[in-house]
N, C-alpha and C positions, 0 to 999 in steps of 0.2 A: 823206499824200495818195494814195500808191499804193494803200494798203489801201482807202481810201474809193472810189477809182476802180474797183478790182477788184470790190468788193462791189456797187457800182451796176451794173456790167456783168453780173455774175452774176444779180442780181435781175431785170434786164430780160429776160435770156435765159430764166430759170427761169419767169417769169410766163407765158411762151408755153406752158408745159407744165401749167398748173394748171387746165385745163378738160378733164378726161377725157370722152371721148365716151360711155362706157358703164361701168356698174358690174356688168354681167352676169357672175356667177361662172362661167358656162359659156363665156364668150368664149375663143377659143384664144389670144388675146394675154395673158390674165390668168394669173398664177401660181396653182397649185392650193391655196395656203395663204394665210392672212391676212398681209398686209404692212403696213408703216407708211405713214402719210402724212407728208410732209416739209414743214415750214413754209418757204415760199420766202423769207421775210424774215430769220429767225434760225437756221434749221437744226434746230429742235426736231422730234423723231420722235414722232408721236402715233397711237394706235389710231383707227380709224374708229368712228362711231356705228352701232349696229345698228338696222336698220329692220324692216319686216314680213318674217318669214322665209318667208312663202308667195309673196313677190314677189321673184324673182331679181334684178331690176334695182334693188331697194331693200334688198337683204339687208345691204349695208354702205355707209353714207353718209359723206360727208366730215365731219370734226370741225367744231365751231363755232370760236370764237375760240381762237388759240393760247394755252395757258396761260402761256407765257413772255413773248411780246411783244404778244399780243392781235390779231395780224394774222389774216386770213382767206384768204390765198392759199396753197393746199395743192397739193403735187405727189404724185400718186397713184403710189406705188412698186410697187403690185400690177400695174400695166400694164407689160409688159416694154418696149414701145416708148417709153413715157414715161420709165421709169427710164434706158434707153439714151440718150434725148434729153437728159436732165438731165446724165448723165455727159459727153456731148459738149459741152454748154454749159459745164460746169466746165472741160473741157480748152481750149475756145476762149477762155474768160476768162483762163486762166493763160497761154496763148500770147500774147494781147494784152499782158498785163502784162509778160511776158518781153521782148517786142519793145521796149516802152517802157523797161524797165530796161536793156536792152542799149544802146539809143541813148544813154541818160544816161551809162552806163559808158564808152562810146566817147568821148563828149564830154569827160568828166573826164580820160580817158587822154590825149586830144589836148592838153588844157590842160597837164597835167603834162609831157608831151613837149616842148611848146613852151617852157615854163619851163626845163626841163633843158637844152634846146638853147641858149637865150639865156645861161644861166649858164655853160655850157662855152665858148661863144663869147667871153665876157668873160675867162675864166680862161686859155684856151689859144688866143689869136688867131694865134700863129705855128706852130701844130702842123702836122706833115706830113700832107697829105691831110685837112685840117681839115673839108672839106665832108662827106666820107664818114664821118668819125668823129662829127661832130655829128649827121648824119642817123641813123646807127645808134643813138647814145645816145638821141636823141629818140624813135625808134620803140620801142626797148626799154623805156624808162621809161613811155611812153604805153601800150604793151600791158600791162605789169605793172600799171599803175594801173587800167586797165579791168578786168583779170581780178580784181584784189583787190577793187575795188568790187562787181563782180558776185558774188564769193564771199560777201562780208560781207552784201550785200542778201539773198541766198538763205538764208544762215544766220539772219538776223534774222527773215525771213518765216516760215520753218519753226518757229522757236522760239516765236514770239509769236502765230502765226495762230489765230484762233478756229476751232473745229472746224466742218467743213461740215455734219456731222450729229451730234446730241447728245441724250442723255436722261439727266438727273441729277435729284436731288431739288430741288424748288422750294419757296420762292424760293432762288436761289443765294446762298450766303454770300460776303461780300466778303473774300476771303482776304488782300488787301493792306491791309485796315483794321486798326485797333488790336485787339489781343487782350484780351478781357474775362474769360476764364476758361479754365483747364486742369484736366482730371481724368485721372488715370492709374489703370489697373486691368486686369483680365482680362475678356475678352469671353466671354459664355456665351449659348447659345441653341440651338435645334434646327436641324440642317442640312437645311433645307427647300427649298433652292435647288440647282440644278445649274449648274456653269459651262457656258456655251453652246457652247464649242468642245471642251474636253477631257472634258466630262460628268462632272465630279467633284462629289460632295456638298459643300455649303459653306453658310456663313451669308450670304455676299455675294460678288459678282464685279465685275470691271471689265475692259472691253475697249477698246483703242485701236487704230486702223488709221491708219498714216501712209503718205503718198506722198512723192515727192521734193519736192513743193511745199508740204507741210504736213499738218496733222491732218485726216483725212477723217471719223473717227468717234471719239467719246468717249461711251461708254455704260456705265452701272453700275446695279446693283440689289442690295438687301439685304433680308433677313427681319427680323422683330422680334428684339431681343436685349436683354440687360442687361449692365451694367458692374459687375463685382464687385471688391471689394478697394480701392475708392476711399474717401476720407474721408466722402463722402455716399452710400455704397453701400447698397443697389444702386440704380443709375440705369437706368431702363427706357426703351427707345426703340421706337417703332412702325416698321413697315416703310417704307422709302423716305423717311426723315426725316433721315438723316445722309449727308453727302458723304464718299465713300471716297477716301483718298489712299494707294493701295497700290503697292508695288514690283512690277513685272511679273516673271514667272519666266523671262524671256528671250523671244526672238522665236519665234513658232510658225510652222511650215511645213506647214500642213495640205494634204493632196492636194485637187485640184480635183474629185476624185470622191467626197470625203467628204461624205455627205448632210447631216450636221449643219452642216458649214462652208458648203456651197453654199446651204442654206436661210437660214442666219444672214446671209450676205452679200446674197443677193438680196432678203430682207425689207427691207433697208436701202438698196437701190438701188446696191449695190456689185458689182463683177464678181468672181466667184470664180476667174476665169481670169487675172487680172492678177498676174503673178509679181513685179512691181516693188513691190507693196504689202507693207508690214511690219506684221504683226499681233502684238499683245501682249495677254496675258490675265493677270489677277491674281485671287486668291481670298482670302476671309477665313474662317478656321477658328475654332471655339470653343477656349477655353483659351489664346489668344494674348494676350500683353501689348499693350495699345494705349494711345494717348493721344487724348483728345478735346479739341479746341480750339474755343472760342467766339469769334467775331469780332463787332465792331460791324457788324451787318448789318440788312437790312429785317426788320420784325417777322414772326415766324413761321419764319424760317430756322434750320436746325439746325446742329450743330457739324460740324467736319471730323475725320474719324477716320483716324489713321495708326498703323502698327505702332510701338510704343515702341522706341527704340534702346537702352534700358537695362533691366536686370533689375528686377523689382519685388519 
């Protein structure tokens, strides 16, 4: 219920930002490089359509329907004012959710405290200074209950929250559905991609950005590759057809003056100056043993690739 309320509030706030005043590339408010459009309904990141290059106000147009959810409400992250407004809308939504969660936690804590007080009153009716003892016990148990409820709620939200911004191969596989096939082998292909933050050659990469409230960004990309050494080898895959499940190499701490990092964050409507964000990057190299898993999913969805835990 909380998740649904938070998403509804976020969508109401974000829709106020889906009507950019101008697409003029020379506007001082606009960033000097192409940025994504953000679907206000599902968080998908999409490039804009290109219009007449001779007309600055139509050089980059809003996308059509979202390829993920088919909605048409877009947040133009190329406008610094719009991107800032959307971040503030996100913060406002989380503050409202936190207030409701804290109220429920205090209510549960008070209930636990009341029950504890009643129980001690029955067990220790003749205790010295019973009133003070029972009051202290009730307050202690109530506070502990509120804090524990709050901590569990925050952990559950950050662990299961849908990313606010995402870009992954479509259609998305149903990773929780029944496994229909597994192939093991060694991945081969040309290192035609660069990791966006560390700028290393690779076959594919994945970046996740976390805040204290959950997953803000989940993005990945990969080039074409083949799977060698499997029973049905070689298996060939086109670019952006496989979902990558890669282990990050640890948290990155790029400087806010790093041009690649600043551009990466701003293109996605994130602040490069927010030191509380946790940034993770993973990459896929040729010659690495991997496992490909096919799930029962919508027609056209590809497998999930993860680095194989065993030697082949």
